[in-house]
C-alpha positions in Angstrom: -27.5 -3.5 12.9 -27.0 -1.6 10.0 -28.8 -2.5 6.8 -26.9 -4.7 4.3 -24.9 -2.5 1.7 -25.2 0.8 4.1 -21.8 1.8 5.7 -22.2 3.3 9.3 -22.4 6.8 9.6 -18.8 8.7 10.6 -19.3 10.4 13.9 -17.4 13.0 15.8 -15.4 11.5 18.3 -13.6 13.2 21.2 -10.0 11.9 21.5 -7.3 12.2 24.3 -3.7 12.9 23.6 -1.8 10.1 25.3 1.6 11.0 24.0 3.4 13.4 21.5 6.0 12.1 19.9 9.0 14.6 17.7 9.5 13.4 14.6 11.7 15.9 12.8 12.1 19.6 13.8 8.5 20.5 11.9 6.6 17.2 12.7 5.3 15.2 15.8 3.4 12.4 16.5 0.1 12.7 18.3 -1.0 9.5 20.0 -4.7 9.2 20.9 -6.9 7.3 22.7 -10.3 7.4 20.8 -13.0 5.7 22.6 -15.4 3.2 20.6 -12.7 3.4 17.6 -14.4 1.1 14.8 -10.8 0.4 13.4 -9.4 1.5 10.2 -7.2 0.0 7.2 -3.7 1.2 6.3 -3.8 4.2 4.3 -7.1 6.1 5.3 -7.4 9.2 7.2 -9.5 11.2 9.9 -11.0 14.8 9.7 -10.0 16.8 12.7 -11.9 19.8 13.9 -10.8 22.4 16.0 -13.7 25.1 17.7 -12.7 28.4 19.3 -13.9 30.2 22.1 -16.0 32.4 19.7 -17.6 29.4 17.9 -15.4 29.6 14.4 -14.0 25.9 13.3 -11.7 24.9 11.4 -11.3 21.2 9.6 -8.2 19.3 8.3 -7.9 15.7 7.0 -5.0 14.0 8.4 -3.3 10.7 7.1 -3.5 7.8 10.1 0.2 6.8 10.8 -0.6 3.7 13.0 -1.5 0.3 11.6 -4.9 -1.4 12.1 -3.3 -3.4 14.8 -2.5 -0.6 17.2 -4.9 0.1 20.3 -3.8 3.8 19.8 -4.4 6.0 16.6 -1.2 8.1 15.8 -1.5 11.0 13.4 2.0 12.8 12.3 1.5 16.4 11.8 3.7 18.6 9.8 3.8 22.1 10.9 3.0 24.8 8.0 3.8 28.2 8.1 0.0 29.3 7.2 -1.6 26.4 8.8 -4.2 27.5 11.4 -4.8 23.9 12.3 -1.4 22.4 12.1 0.3 25.1 14.3 -2.3 24.3 16.8 -1.7 20.9 16.8 2.2 21.0 16.8 2.7 23.7 19.0 0.0 23.7 21.4 -1.2 20.4 21.8 0.0 18.3 25.0 -0.7 15.0 26.8 -4.2 15.1 28.3 -5.7 17.4 25.8 -8.5 16.7 23.9 -9.2 16.3 20.2 -12.1 16.3 17.7 -11.9 13.8 15.0 -14.1 11.5 12.9 -13.0 8.8 10.8 -11.9 6.6 9.4 -12.3 8.0 5.9 -11.4 6.7 2.4 -11.4 3.6 0.6 -9.4 3.7 -2.3 -6.1 4.3 -1.1 -5.5 1.4 1.1 -3.6 -1.7 1.5 -3.6 -4.7 4.0 -2.3 -8.4 3.5 -5.0 -9.8 1.1 -4.4 -7.0 -1.3 -1.1 -8.9 -2.2 1.7 -7.6 -3.5 4.7 -6.9 -4.4 4.1 -3.6 -2.6 5.8 -0.7 -3.9 5.6 2.8 -2.0 6.7 6.1 -3.6 6.5 9.0 -0.8 7.6 12.6 -0.7 7.7 14.8 2.7 4.8 14.2 4.9 3.2 11.7 2.1 5.2 8.9 4.1 2.6 8.9 6.4 -0.1 6.4 4.9 2.7 4.9 3.5 4.1 4.2 6.9 0.8 2.4 7.8 1.0 0.0 5.4 4.7 -0.7 6.5 3.6 -1.3 9.7 0.6 -3.4 9.2 2.7 -5.3 6.9 5.6 -6.0 9.8 2.8 -6.5 12.3 0.5 -8.7 10.6 3.2 -11.1 8.8 5.2 -11.1 12.3 8.5 -13.1 12.0 6.6 -15.6 9.1 9.8 -15.5 6.5 7.8 -17.3 3.7 4.7 -14.8 4.2 7.1 -11.9 4.0 8.7 -13.2 1.0 5.5 -13.8 -0.9 4.8 -9.6 0.0 8.1 -8.3 -0.4 7.8 -4.0 0.0 9.9 -1.3 -1.2 9.7 2.4 -0.4 11.5 5.2 -2.5 11.3 8.4 0.0 12.0 11.7 -1.2 12.8 14.4 1.2 14.4 17.7 1.4 17.5 16.8 3.9 18.4 14.1 6.2 17.1 15.9 9.2 13.7 15.9 7.4 13.1 12.4 7.3 10.3 11.4 9.2 10.4 7.9 10.7 14.1 7.9 9.9 15.2 5.5 12.6 12.1 3.4 12.6 12.3 2.7 8.6 15.8 1.8 9.2 15.4 -0.5 11.8 12.2 -2.3 9.7 14.9 -2.6 7.0 17.5 -4.0 8.6 15.4 -6.5 10.2 13.4 -7.8 7.1 15.7 -8.7 4.2 12.0 -8.4 1.9 11.5 -4.8 2.7 13.9 -2.0 0.7 14.0 1.6 1.8 16.0 3.8 -0.6 16.0 7.5 0.4 16.7 10.5 -2.2 17.7 13.9 -0.5 16.9 17.0 -3.2 18.4 19.9 -1.1 21.0 19.0 1.4 23.0 16.0 1.9 25.2 15.1 4.6 29.1 14.2 4.6 29.6 10.6 2.8 26.1 10.6 1.3 25.9 7.8 -1.1 22.1 7.9 -1.9 20.2 9.7 -4.6 20.2 13.4 -4.5 17.7 14.5 -6.9 13.8 14.4 -7.5 12.4 11.3 -8.4 12.5 10.5 -12.2 12.2 7.8 -14.8 15.5 6.8 -14.6 15.2 6.1 -10.6 12.0 4.4 -10.8 13.5 2.0 -13.4 16.4 1.2 -10.5 13.9 0.8 -7.7 10.8 -0.2 -8.8 9.6 -4.1 -9.7 9.3 -4.3 -13.4 5.6 -3.9 -14.7 5.6 -7.6 -15.5 5.6 -8.5 -11.8 2.1 -6.2 -11.3 3.1 -4.7 -7.9 0.8 -3.0 -6.3 1.9 0.9 -6.0 0.8 3.5 -3.5 2.1 7.4 -4.4 1.6 10.0 -1.7 3.1 13.5 -1.3 2.9 16.9 -3.1 0.9 17.1 -6.4 4.0 17.8 -8.9 5.9 14.5 -7.4 2.8 12.1 -7.1 1.6 13.3 -10.8 5.3 12.8 -12.2 6.0 9.7 -10.3 2.4 8.0 -11.7 3.0 9.3 -15.4 6.7 7.8 -15.4 5.3 4.4 -13.8 2.3 4.1 -16.8 5.2 4.9 -19.1 6.9 2.3 -17.8 4.2 -0.4 -18.3 2.6 -0.4 -14.9 -1.0 -1.0 -15.2 -2.9 2.2 -14.1 -5.5 0.5 -12.1 -2.7 -0.9 -9.8 -1.3 2.8 -9.4 -2.8 4.6 -6.5 -2.3 8.2 -5.7 -3.1 10.8 -3.2 -2.0 14.1 -3.5 -1.3 16.9 -0.7 -1.7 20.0 -2.9 0.6 22.5 -3.7 3.1 22.8 -0.6 6.0 21.0 -1.0 6.2 20.9 -4.5 10.6 20.6 -4.5 10.3 17.4 -2.7 
């Protein structure tokens, strides 16, 4: 038993790839069996470590896509042109392969039912991954309890370059279709399909005024994606009166800045 107040040590574990699920032309989800996984909260991440035959090691962090209720751990990986880890995970890893990881990591950018709502999620590109874990957790934890869903309504504003690059596109549509307390809004910044009626620009103050709850509702806000998007959205929401303490952010660095 761990002494009171001391967190358990995060150790490296050897996971087995159970399934590989294509999401978009540049993203895939790895479904993993992780022995003695201690459980996680929606929004947390893991470190993945690759070791070459000559001993060279590379590590990257990946958000957990699966909710705490799932028996398997899921990681959604976007293939980056110069990403030595993402290229391997996307191109080379198959069912039955092993993968070293440690986690769960992170306690700030997390949400579960006791945190409450309303829940307002804003994502750009692969920044949808930890937000999807939150939506999946909400769906699994609340089940068909209509009253509980109305107490914890959720809205997602998701920015992608094109319709083909919307990760979890069909699942998001199904979740929203089956849950009147969940609203999913898309903005496509580069290419839009024929007949597109959604937003077609980067997320701005006017868009947030239309989609977000008013600050007086005190929504719990989570923003994840490229740094420029995250900073712009957080600044605009605070400017609209949202309490900074209720606006939590996670940045993915400089890539994908045009989302």
